[in-house]
C-alpha positions, 0 to 999 in steps of 0.5 A: 930537350923533350923527354920520352914521356912527353913524346908518348903523351903526344902519341896517345893524345893524337891517336884518339879519334878526336886527336886524329880529327884535330891533327887532320884539321891542323894539317888542312889549315897549315901544311895543305894551305897554299898562299896566293902570289899576292900574299905579303911577307908577313902572311908568308912568315906567319904561315910558315911558323904555323906549319913549323909548329904542326910539323913539330907536333907530327915529329913528337907523335912519331917519336912517341910511337917509337920512330927515333929517326924523327928529330924535332 
């Protein structure tokens, strides 16, 4: 289980202009990326693993800001 200090650190880190830019980039290359119909099973699994990590970071940021409804 992640402690609240770690969650707050994520929130602080990704609240800076640089952190916001990095998180935006991570969303662009993972969450917002669409794989074509010819992608392999391996590519699809790799992409979903990346998306999962970015969603986990989003959850930690949200919890660090005080939204306790997000569970990683």
